Steps between C-alpha positions, in 0.01 A plus 500: 500500500236571236493396138235567230460126441461413868240554771215546253139481618332165429349453155125472548272256325319796348816635340607153384162456329524847344836409346346180363222700334751731332706205380184344356453807282858468375421138410178588323281281715194512724571147623638419843859623533731382777827677566737224605792552733789371293662489156269409212609135497289467817158571341605333173565173679192557714285535187629178348474296817151637562360440151687186390410153620613140451360339186417830330668629184663841467641682199823686579629757250879523526661810352770539765626373836184579696292279276743220579452565872122485468522162327700362792245620754212358298666160483562514875122529539449172312362683199566376147683785328496580131784742428491735202865593461562808288848622398609773739563746215133505404157483667212257539185533292130438542518251214757286683292503817176425313660202327628361829161545666331323209741209533462480880132560564523446877727795579376677814774759550726700268808675640657785307758772554401839358849649462821310566754756617762225499464442126349831389190361333132568563198287420164607346289439808170634365498257207621204707252571778212495252574145386559384858165645605325334206650168608372552856837480673634738763779737395780583743712795390839610628488877442790586731711653224217644292295696753545876443720431195227386262121471519372252758123455466435215739119504491458603136725216389340243731808419708403289802819515706732794442820565695701822505810621681620849580866462410495552124306777321335619821846582634445355844637227728509129421355404837134568424266364233133460422260249348151544362258208516188480283171349617564201269840449656361509852244233404774276364724553802218436747424174320864389518563289812874533440506881512736616778348582837667649809794586279678811377412371150129483577271732309206347685642614833500858370149461366353359819694711751523829308262535204197316639522687833483838331875571519452618857788317668829409337579127529861575593738790554554673165840571346460867576792653310421304185134597518587866535740469208228338289267787588775745398535319165133554426530863616787559258315343207200721566711813550699453178211472256339172598532153353478618140800727549699223671424261217595763242838557669580130498397463137716796403798361693465162330464655155803723556718218633409271212557769239840586645606137525407433137757752374758488778727247331460654154335348192826361361601293802468122456236329710749341739646844585167683549296580806134464402153457657446156648123500436470491122173688441430835663137400562623216726739721700402592855492870596645426842845385383689460174717193455794504261696217344870548561743463211611137467859613548427639847358359823199709609628501858826657389314759296280596796797509737677742267190715443330515838631713785226426749290800398352343186224237479712265288528130591596179325235237445436238763578131496556354155461847346788655695758473222282627217254755642525858621192647667418870519254537789333828404216473750361711780718809558732379220231531231662821375681613187804596706534146637466351153765732355743434783457125455562524127808717559636250750439206267667686215808562712514137615468370143779726378712394795459140389610587148149481356326765288271749674350830385377670813391816320280308258348305789422820691337662197288194430395476865407868523297478180317187617426659839359813334285290266363291786422805713339673203283198429380499859422871497306466174306205639397711798 
């Protein structure tokens, strides 16, 4: 019996390295890039456990659940953690980070999430990275949700450890990820006696057994299907206009979804009966996903259950946000006007079914206008 996913020829070290080089270009870096064989939590934890050490101080910017996770890992390493907690309906700022760094002069590492798909916000990495660099600390960036949805300029911004995954805007599988490591980061990791060794979390193992040996022999059997899927993701980005085009599609999808949501419930509906954007300011909203605050009279999970039929990228928020948040995941192949319109139509129907006001036609018109404006702006810029 044959199957297209079975009996494939072995993935060579040469091809593995070639995929890494292409991923590095997507990340905007000339630094060492390692494609890791697992979901992005693997290199994220590997970065923290490699760069953090007992007795050191780290600044952890929390704008969603992943920031909370990073703080837990840092504390596990014996590091003193200073959390900057920002309301999930907004974004962090360079001013907040600069003030914290001024107050805690010994900070060695700053951890930051670029875009939080779970909360729908995005942080101004360029500005934050500048103040972190001036302070002399390392910057670790979770760019899993932002890569291919908004600009990611790893080297230009001065990001020392940058992690991406394929499962969001790149439209690929969750089982493969990548991390870039700057020269400064390698120096810090090499000087850290507590950095993992002989471990799946070890960046140093990859450096010594893969990078330093000229990427001639893979240190272990690669996850072949995931690697081929990652390669296909990069192929598709290049074949559909490149990174700029992918970013433009995600921006247009976010603008259209937000515009439609703003008018969906009608201007006369009281606040507790309106569906509205969760992230208050458009500038803080992530292009990868739009989060919406459910009407107070309705559980977000019930709204999603009534609206979603399995073909739409609509989910309720996770954890404590499950009752109040609806998330429209317009990323990857769903970064299209058709997906946005179908989601708005479905939400309109679910709201009406719950006895709440909803003007689907107004939402569609607003979304179409916002999409056209965003596409026009991109074409004029080019």
